[in-house]
N, C-alpha and C positions, 0 to 999 in steps of 0.2 A: 122548358129547358133553354138556357141561354145559348145562342149560336156561337160556334167556335170561330167562324170567319166572317168578316164583313167585306162585301164586295161594293166598292164605291163606283157607281155608274152602271146603268143597264143599257148601254149601247150594244153593238155587236160583240165586242170583247167580253163585256160583263155577262151578256146573255149566254154565250158559249161556255164561259167559265162556270157560271151557275149550273148549267146543264151537266157538265162533267162532275161537279161536286155532288149534285143530286144523285147521279147515277152511282157514284162511289159511296154514297151514304154518309157524306160529310156535312155536318150542320153548318148552315150559312144564313146570312141575312143580307139583303140588298138595300142600299140607300141610293135613291135616285129621284131627282125633282121632276123628271119628265123629259120628253124628247123634243121640246119646242125648238131648241137651238142646236140639236145634235147634228154632227157632220153626217151621220148615217142617213138622215133624211134626204141628203143630196147625193147619195150613193146608189148606183143602179144595181149593185150586187153581181156584176159581170165577173166571171172567172175565165180569163183568156190566156192561153198558153204562150202566145207570141205578141209582144207589145212594143210600142215606141217606134220612132223613126229608124232606129238601128235594128229593128226586128229581133229583139232579144227574147230568148226563152225565159219564161218566168222561173224564178229561183225554186229549185226542187219540185218543179211542177209534176213530174211523173210520179213521184212518191206522195206528194201532198194531195193531189186531186182525189184519188180513191178514198182516202181517209175523210176528206171533206164531204164527199158525196154520201158516205155512210152516216156521218153524224147528222147531216141535214135531213136525210131521209128518216132517221130516228125521230128527229124533232117534228117533222111533218106528220108522222104517225101519232106521236104523243099529243101534239097540239091540235090536230084536226084541221090544219090549214095548208094550202099549197105552198111549198117552200122551194123545192129544187126542180129545175128544168134543164134538160140536156139541150145544148145549143151548138150551132156552127157559126163561124164568122166568115163573112165575105169581105176580105180586105182589098180595097181598091188602091192601086199605086197613086200616091199623091204627086209624084214627079219622077223624072228620069233617075234621080239619085236613089230613090227608094227602089225603083225597078232594078238598078244595078246592084244594090245591097242584097236584094232578094236572090238575084241570079248567082252571086258569089256564094252566099250561104247555102243555097240549095245545091250548088255544085259540090260543095264540101260535105254535104250531108248533115249540116248543123240543124236543119229544121225538121228532119225526119224524127218520128213518123207522123208529125202533127199537120203537115201540109197534104191535103187530099188531091188537089188539082190546081193548075195555074194556067193563065193565058196572058195575052198582051196587056190586059188592063188590071189584072190583080190575081188573087189566089184564094183558095178556101182553106180554112183552119178547122180541124176537127177537135173533138174532146173539150170544147168550151162548155160553159154552163151559166145559169143565172140563178141567184138566190133572191127570193122575194123578201127583202129586208123588212119592209113595213109590216106585212102580216106576221112575220116571224117575231119581231120585237113586241108587237101588240099582243099577240096570243100568249107569248111567254110572260109578259108583264101581268096579264090577267091571271095566269096560272099561279104565279108566285104570290100575287096579292091575295088570292083566295086561300092560299096555304099559310098566310100570315108571315111570309118571308120577304116582303117588300115594304119599305117605308118611303113615303114620298117626301124625302128631305135630303139635303146634302150631307157630306161627312167631312169632318176635320181629321186628317190622318193622325196627327199627334195625339189629339184627345181620344180618338177611337181606339188607338193602339193600347190605351190603358185599360180598356174594357173587353177587348177581343184578343184571342190568341194570335190573330193575324188579320191585317187590313190590306186588301189588294186594290190598288187604284186602277180603275178602268175608265177614267173620265176623259180620255182623249185630250183635247186641247186644254181643258181645265187642269189636267195633271201636268201638262207641259209648261203652262204659264203661271200656275198658281201655287203648286205644291213645292215648298222649300226643300222637301226631302229629295227630290229628283232634279234639282237644278244643275247637278253635275253632268246630266245627260245633254248632249249637243242637239237639242230639238231643232227641227226645221219645219216650216209651215208652207202650205200651198192651198190657195183658195180655189175651189171648184164650183162651177155652176151648171145646172141642167135645166132643160125645158121639158114640160109635159105637153104632149100634143095629141090631138084627135086626128087619126089617119086610118084609112081603110086599106085592105088588100095587102097587108104585110104577112109574110110567112111567120108563124108564131115561134119557130125555132131557129131563126136566123138573125144575127147581129150584123148590121151594115156598118162598115168602118172605113173611114178615110179622114185621118187627122182627128175628127170627132166620130161618134158612133150614133146609130139609131137602134134602139132595142125595144121590141114589143113587150109590154108588161100586162096587157089585158085585151079584152075585146075592143078593137078600134082605138086602143090607147098605146102610146109609145113614149119613150124618153129619148131626148137628144142631149148628148154631152160628151165628155165633160171638159170645161175649160181648165186651164192650169196657169195659176199666177203665183209663182214662188215668192215666199216671204210676205205674202199678204194675209192679214188676219181678220179683215173686215168681212163678216159673213152676210152682208146685205146683197141681194141681187142687183146687177148693174145693167144699164141699157147697152153698154158696149158688148158685154157677154151675150146678151140676148140677140143682138144683131149678128154676131159671129156664129152663134148656134143656128139661127134661122138660115143663114147663108149655107152652112154645112148641110142642114136638113134638105134644102132645095136641091143641092147637088146629089145627095144620097138617095133621095126619094124620087128624083126624076119628075115624071108627069103626075105623080100622086099629089093631090091637094091635101093640105093639113092646116090646122088651126091651133095656135098656142093656147093651152088651157091652164098652165101653171109654170112657175119659175122658182127654182130653189137654189140656195147657195150654202156651202159649208166650208170648213177649213180642215184640210187633212193634216195629220201629224206624221212626220217622217224622220228618219235618221240618215246621217251622211253616208253610211255604208249600205243603204237601201235594204235594211233588214228590220224586222220588228223587234220589240224588247219585252222581256219578261224576267221574273226572278225576284229574289229578296234584296232589299236595300243592303249595300255592303257592310254597314255598321249598325243598322237597326233591323234586326231579324224579324220583328213583328210587323214590319211594313214591306209590302211588295208591290209590283207593278205588272200591268198587262196592257201594252200600248204600242204606238208607232205603226199602225196598220197601213197608213198611207192610202194608196189607191188599190190595194190588193187585200182588203180586209176579209172578203168572203173566202178567200183561199187560206189566209194566214191565221185567222181567229181560231179555227179548230186546232191548229198546231199549238198555239200558245196555251189554250185551255187544257189540252192533253198533257202538255209539259207540266203545268201546275198540278194536275191530278196525279201524275206519276211521282212528282216531287213530294206531294203530301201523303201519298199512300205507301210509297216504297223508299222515300229519301233520295230518289234519283236526282242527279245534278241536272241543271238546265243545259240545253245545247249551247255550246260556247259561242255560236254565231248569233244567238238571240239573247244571251244572258246579259242583264243590265250591268253586271260587274265588268263587262268589257270596257265600260267608260269610267270605272271607278278611279283610275289614276288621274283623271281630270280634277 
């Protein structure tokens, strides 16, 4: 039987969307050439409730985290690979300005209940997590390939929409730079780079954070990241980023010796209002999108996928804060 829906791209957004469609009993096919240049390969999958120099609570964190945890644990059980790990973050103050921002926000109660303890050098953040993106995407890809639901090819939205009831673009940067259908969206870009390192004696459930972070991802293996270069679309690793990340690693790891074993780069796709985007094209109802995850994909992808599922099964409208139609007047 022909599939009703084509999902273009099997990165994190496409994977979570396909999972929701499978659970809802909706027929789908995935078109994806592979993950060789995917931004997901340079993403650590960290879910952190307090981010940035201004120590801002992640958008809708309290509501979104339990739903994300539930769906990743479902995937973990279905795919038979480790996906979800509960974490804490040790945030070191980068300077006096950060220390002052923390004191002001803590005094006003803005960071409650996410801060566990604080001292002169930093504070602890609770309810963080990490999603193992590599194993998740690889196991999901194998599952759908075995089911005949994945084609290793690209997709032209205009052509595909003549053969499917709906085509949903989940191709990240490719959607933002190549698809004419969504050029009315004010896409923004940010290059990010990470290092893989060999290091011993790290607590497996603690992310170390001071401007950059160190996160354990396996036995004696950690990632260091991520750099942030706005408006840069070149996804090649750079010597400057490696030097900056090695410098941060030395500061965060203290006396622990480490060796760099890998270096990855990717381009994040963001929107000016710092929200992701999902929904049907405003004039072409058979074309949709699921994109703009930026640096919070592990937290936001389950939301976008569930919005699509609810829309397709009950006709529910998309949340106005993420609906692609918010940019239609452009």
